C-alpha positions as CSV (number, residue, x, y, z in Angstrom):
1,X,-148.1,46.3,47.4
2,X,-150.0,49.2,46.1
3,X,-152.6,50.3,48.8
4,X,-156.2,50.8,47.6
5,X,-158.4,52.8,49.7
6,X,-162.1,50.4,49.8
7,X,-165.3,51.3,51.9
8,X,-166.7,50.1,55.0
9,X,-168.3,47.9,53.6
10,X,-165.9,45.7,50.7
11,X,-163.5,46.1,54.2
12,X,-166.2,43.5,56.0
13,X,-167.1,41.6,53.7
14,X,-162.9,40.8,53.4
15,X,-162.7,40.3,56.8
16,X,-166.1,38.6,56.9
17,X,-164.1,36.0,54.6
18,X,-160.7,36.0,56.0
19,X,-162.7,34.3,59.1
20,X,-164.8,32.1,56.6
21,X,-161.3,30.7,55.1
22,X,-160.6,30.5,58.6
23,X,-163.5,28.5,59.6
24,X,-162.7,26.0,56.3
25,X,-159.4,25.2,58.0
26,X,-160.5,24.8,61.7
27,X,-163.7,24.3,61.4
28,X,-164.5,25.7,65.2
29,X,-167.9,25.4,66.6
30,X,-167.3,29.1,68.4
31,X,-166.2,30.5,65.2
32,X,-169.1,29.2,63.5
33,X,-171.6,31.0,65.8
34,X,-169.9,33.9,65.4
35,X,-169.9,33.6,61.1
36,X,-173.6,33.0,61.2
37,X,-174.4,36.1,63.0
38,X,-171.9,38.3,60.8
39,X,-173.5,36.6,57.9
40,X,-174.8,39.3,55.0
41,X,-178.2,38.9,54.0
42,X,-180.2,40.2,50.9
43,X,-180.4,43.5,52.7
44,X,-176.5,43.5,53.2
45,X,-176.1,44.3,56.6
46,X,-175.6,41.1,59.2
47,X,-178.4,38.9,60.4
48,X,-177.5,40.5,64.0
49,X,-177.2,43.8,63.9
50,X,-174.8,44.1,67.1
51,X,-172.5,42.5,64.9
52,X,-172.4,45.7,62.1
53,X,-172.6,48.1,65.5
54,X,-169.0,46.8,66.9
55,X,-167.7,46.4,63.5
56,X,-168.3,50.9,62.9
57,X,-167.0,50.9,67.1
58,X,-163.6,49.3,65.9
59,X,-163.4,50.9,62.4
60,X,-164.0,54.2,64.3
61,X,-161.9,54.0,67.0
62,X,-158.6,52.1,64.5
63,X,-158.9,55.5,63.0
64,X,-158.9,57.4,65.4
65,X,-155.1,56.1,66.8
66,X,-154.1,56.6,62.8
67,X,-154.9,60.2,63.8
68,X,-152.7,60.4,67.2
69,X,-149.5,59.0,65.2
């Protein structure tokens, strides 16, 4: 598999799409609620700004840990 670089926003959108697909398979109420807060609004930001903050923290933590190896 060819390695590609994507932006943080593109990674977020990919994760969102993955979770939407998972919801379609499971119809989980918990996942539906979470997806509602993750959905991107017209301004390109998640409905719940705390979700974006958490996402950025997760990305930074992942990048920091990858530097350790």
